[in-house]
C-alpha positions in Angstrom: 5.9 146.8 139.1 6.8 149.6 141.5 4.7 150.4 144.5 4.6 151.6 148.1 3.5 150.2 151.4 2.8 152.7 154.2 1.9 152.9 157.8 0.7 156.2 159.4 0.4 157.3 163.0 2.1 154.3 164.8 2.1 155.4 168.5 4.9 154.8 171.0 6.1 156.1 174.3 9.9 156.5 174.5 12.8 158.0 176.3 14.5 159.7 173.5 16.0 163.2 173.8 19.1 165.2 174.2 18.3 166.4 177.7 18.5 164.2 180.8 14.9 165.1 181.8 13.7 163.7 178.5 15.5 160.4 179.1 13.8 160.2 182.6 10.3 161.4 181.9 9.8 160.1 178.3 7.4 161.4 175.7 4.8 160.4 173.2 5.9 159.7 169.6 4.2 158.8 166.4 6.0 157.3 163.3 4.9 157.4 159.7 6.5 155.1 157.1 6.3 154.9 153.3 8.3 152.0 151.9 9.0 151.9 148.2 9.2 148.4 146.8 9.3 146.4 143.6 6.4 144.0 143.4 7.6 140.9 141.4 4.1 139.4 141.1 0.5 139.9 142.2 -0.7 136.5 143.4 -2.6 137.6 146.6 0.1 136.0 148.9 1.7 137.8 151.8 5.1 136.7 150.4 4.7 138.9 147.3 4.5 142.1 149.3 5.9 143.9 152.3 4.1 142.7 155.4 3.1 145.9 157.3 3.0 143.9 160.6 6.7 143.2 160.1 7.3 146.9 159.3 5.5 147.8 162.6 7.6 145.3 164.6 10.9 146.7 163.2 9.8 150.2 164.0 8.7 149.3 167.5 12.1 147.5 168.1 14.0 150.7 167.2 11.6 153.0 169.1 12.2 151.0 172.3 15.9 151.8 172.4 16.6 155.3 173.7 18.5 157.6 171.4 19.2 161.3 171.6 18.1 162.6 168.2 15.0 162.1 166.1 17.3 162.0 163.0 19.1 159.0 164.5 15.8 157.3 165.2 14.5 157.8 161.7 17.8 156.6 160.1 17.9 153.4 162.3 14.3 152.6 161.4 14.8 153.1 157.7 18.1 151.1 157.7 16.6 148.2 159.6 13.6 148.0 157.2 15.9 148.0 154.2 18.2 145.3 155.7 15.4 143.0 156.6 13.3 143.5 153.4 15.3 142.9 150.3 12.5 144.0 148.0 12.3 147.5 149.7 14.2 150.1 147.7 13.6 153.3 149.7 12.1 154.2 153.1 10.6 157.6 154.1 10.4 157.8 157.8 8.8 160.6 159.8 9.3 160.6 163.6 7.0 163.0 165.5 7.7 164.1 169.0 4.6 165.3 170.8 4.9 168.5 172.9 8.7 168.9 172.6 10.3 170.6 175.6 11.2 173.9 173.8 9.9 176.4 176.4 6.8 177.2 174.4 3.5 175.6 173.3 4.2 173.4 170.3 2.1 170.4 169.2 5.0 168.4 167.8 8.4 168.5 166.3 9.3 166.0 163.6 12.1 164.8 161.4 11.5 163.3 158.0 14.2 161.3 156.4 14.5 159.3 153.1 16.8 156.3 153.4 18.0 154.5 150.3 20.0 151.3 150.0 23.1 153.2 149.2 22.8 155.1 152.5 23.1 152.0 154.7 26.4 150.5 153.5 
């Protein structure tokens, strides 16, 4: 049976960005995930689903390593989730950057990426 496990609004502080100032000052980020999976059975055990605590830990691990682009962050999160969760078939990742430094008022910039198994090899 096909299904999805999702996490929304995971909050992080990170030092991602193309510009040197962003790498020094840091910024607030939120990440949303939707992980498609194939449920083999429904027996009320954690082993028969995707553990969202594990999904959070994978996301946090990637978010704590500075990268320049939101696209790269999203891809690394999706790739790591797929590698570490064999039942996951596709991951939608949205990385939101709060008040991006664009010289104007802007609530957030975001990148949304779908990563399939075929994208990671």
